[in-house]
C-alpha positions in Angstrom: 45.6 9.3 14.7 46.3 8.2 11.1 48.5 11.2 10.5 50.5 10.5 13.7 50.9 6.9 12.6 52.1 7.9 9.2 54.7 10.2 10.7 55.9 7.6 13.2 56.1 4.7 10.7 57.9 6.9 8.2 60.4 8.1 10.8 61.3 4.6 11.9 61.5 3.2 8.4 63.7 6.1 7.2 65.9 5.8 10.3 66.9 2.2 9.4 68.0 3.3 6.0 69.7 6.5 7.1 72.1 4.7 9.5 73.4 2.4 6.7 76.8 3.5 5.3 76.7 4.9 1.8 77.9 7.7 -0.5 75.7 10.2 1.3 77.4 9.4 4.5 80.8 9.9 2.8 79.9 13.4 1.5 78.5 14.4 4.9 81.9 13.4 6.5 83.7 15.4 3.8 81.7 18.6 4.3 81.7 18.3 8.1 85.3 19.4 8.0 84.3 22.9 6.7 80.7 23.2 7.9 80.7 21.2 11.2 77.2 20.0 12.2 75.6 22.2 9.5 76.8 19.7 6.9 74.1 17.4 8.1 71.1 19.6 7.3 72.8 20.9 4.2 73.3 17.4 2.7 69.8 16.3 3.9 68.2 19.4 2.3 69.6 18.4 -1.1 68.4 14.9 -0.5 65.0 16.0 0.7 64.4 18.1 -2.4 64.7 15.0 -4.6 62.6 13.0 -2.2 59.8 15.6 -2.3 59.8 15.4 -6.0 59.6 11.6 -5.8 56.7 11.7 -3.4 54.9 14.1 -5.6 55.5 12.0 -8.7 54.4 8.8 -6.9 51.2 10.6 -5.8 50.5 11.3 -9.5 51.1 7.6 -10.4 54.8 7.5 -11.4 55.7 4.5 -9.3 55.6 2.1 -12.3 58.1 4.3 -14.2 60.5 4.4 -11.2 60.7 0.6 -11.0 61.2 0.2 -14.8 64.5 -1.8 -15.3 65.6 0.5 -18.1 65.3 3.6 -15.9 67.0 2.0 -12.9 69.7 0.7 -15.2 70.5 4.1 -16.7 70.5 5.7 -13.2 72.9 3.0 -12.0 75.2 3.4 -14.9 75.3 7.2 -15.2 75.1 7.7 -11.4 77.9 5.3 -10.8 80.2 7.1 -13.1 79.3 10.4 -11.4 80.1 8.9 -8.0 83.4 7.5 -9.2 84.3 11.1 -10.1 83.1 12.4 -6.7 84.9 9.6 -4.8 88.2 10.3 -6.6 87.7 14.0 -5.7 87.4 13.1 -2.0 90.6 11.0 -2.2 92.5 13.7 -4.1 91.5 16.6 -1.8 91.8 14.6 1.5 95.3 15.9 2.2 94.3 19.5 1.8 91.0 19.4 3.8 91.2 21.5 6.9 88.7 21.8 9.8 86.7 25.0 9.8 88.5 27.9 11.4 87.8 31.7 11.2 91.5 32.6 10.8 92.1 36.2 9.9 89.7 36.4 7.0 87.0 39.1 6.8 83.4 38.3 7.9 82.2 38.9 4.3 84.7 36.4 2.9 83.7 33.9 5.6 80.0 34.3 4.7 80.7 33.8 1.0 82.7 30.6 1.7 80.0 29.4 4.0 77.3 29.9 1.4 79.4 28.1 -1.2 80.1 25.3 1.2 76.4 24.9 2.1 75.4 24.9 -1.6 78.1 22.4 -2.4 76.9 20.1 0.4 73.3 20.4 -0.7 74.2 19.5 -4.3 76.2 16.6 -3.0 73.1 15.3 -1.1 71.1 15.5 -4.3 73.7 13.9 -6.5 74.5 11.0 -4.2 70.8 10.2 -3.9 69.9 10.3 -7.6 73.0 8.3 -8.5 71.8 5.3 -6.4 69.6 3.0 -8.5 68.3 1.3 -5.3 67.1 4.7 -4.1 64.9 4.9 -7.2 63.7 1.3 -6.8 63.0 1.8 -3.1 60.8 4.8 -3.8 59.0 2.9 -6.6 58.2 0.0 -4.3 58.4 0.5 -0.6 58.0 4.3 -0.7 55.2 4.1 -3.2 53.3 1.7 -1.0 53.6 4.0 2.0 52.5 7.0 -0.1 49.5 5.1 -1.4 48.5 4.0 2.1 48.9 7.6 3.4 46.6 8.9 0.6 44.0 6.3 1.3 43.9 6.8 5.1 44.5 10.5 5.5 44.7 12.1 2.1 47.2 14.9 1.5 47.7 15.4 5.2 48.8 11.7 5.5 51.3 12.2 2.6 52.7 15.3 4.3 53.0 13.5 7.6 54.8 10.6 5.8 57.3 13.0 4.2 57.8 14.9 7.4 58.6 11.7 9.3 60.9 10.5 6.6 62.7 13.9 6.5 63.0 14.2 10.3 64.7 10.8 10.5 67.3 11.7 7.8 67.8 15.1 9.5 68.3 13.7 13.0 70.7 11.0 11.8 72.9 13.2 9.7 73.0 16.2 12.1 74.3 13.8 14.8 76.7 12.2 12.3 78.1 15.5 11.1 78.5 16.8 14.7 80.3 13.6 15.8 82.6 13.8 12.8 83.4 17.5 13.3 83.9 17.1 17.0 86.0 14.0 16.7 87.9 15.4 13.7 89.2 18.3 15.9 90.9 15.7 18.1 92.5 13.9 15.2 95.9 14.7 13.8 95.7 16.1 10.2 97.3 12.9 8.8 94.6 10.8 10.5 91.8 13.1 9.2 93.2 12.8 5.7 93.5 9.1 5.9 89.9 8.8 7.1 88.6 10.9 4.2 90.7 8.8 1.7 89.2 5.6 3.1 85.7 7.1 2.7 86.5 8.2 -0.8 87.7 4.7 -1.8 84.5 3.4 -0.2 82.4 5.7 -2.4 84.3 4.6 -5.5 83.6 0.9 -4.5 79.9 1.7 -4.0 79.9 3.5 -7.4 81.4 0.3 -9.0 78.5 -1.7 -7.4 76.0 0.8 -8.8 77.5 0.5 -12.3 77.4 -3.3 -12.0 73.8 -3.2 -10.9 72.9 -0.8 -13.6 74.3 -3.0 -16.3 72.4 -5.9 -14.7 69.1 -3.9 -14.8 69.7 -3.0 -18.5 70.5 -6.6 -19.5 67.3 -7.7 -17.7 65.3 -5.2 -19.7 66.4 -6.6 -23.0 
């Protein structure tokens, strides 16, 4: 029962965070144009690799390091700069983004493009996660508390159940999001799709600015 409880609580907790707009949602929308619903699991896979590392590190006692103001500050500052670059890239390529179509290319060429697109989406999921200083702080506080509880109540099985619940919520949310964007995008004129991506790109740049501001604040607080 403890294992089931860990899965359920992690699923509900992660779902509340997954539905909040952010850079990860922006890159999911961007990659949905070429990958369709597969953009969801691809982005979440990159995100989950990082979270698996965080859970493992917390289980070994790294929570205090994750909440250190200097560490969060550096993440916010460097990560914000990376997200500015990514956001500008979304805006610049919005006009040339096309919905996935087989066209007349060979199956081999289509497979190569799909692999590159999946890898790109996975990397974007990792980068947008580690670039967020509040993701780091969340795992050092709320996430660490849940991992510690899971260890005390059910050991390694509890931690695995917690991670599985957290991952399942992210996966469910972003698969649905990517499918809705891809389906709706096919009904949009190209100009409307481009404008939507530009707005999301600007939103990412704005979020990056907030992360940079927060990172500077963390660093000043650490002095």
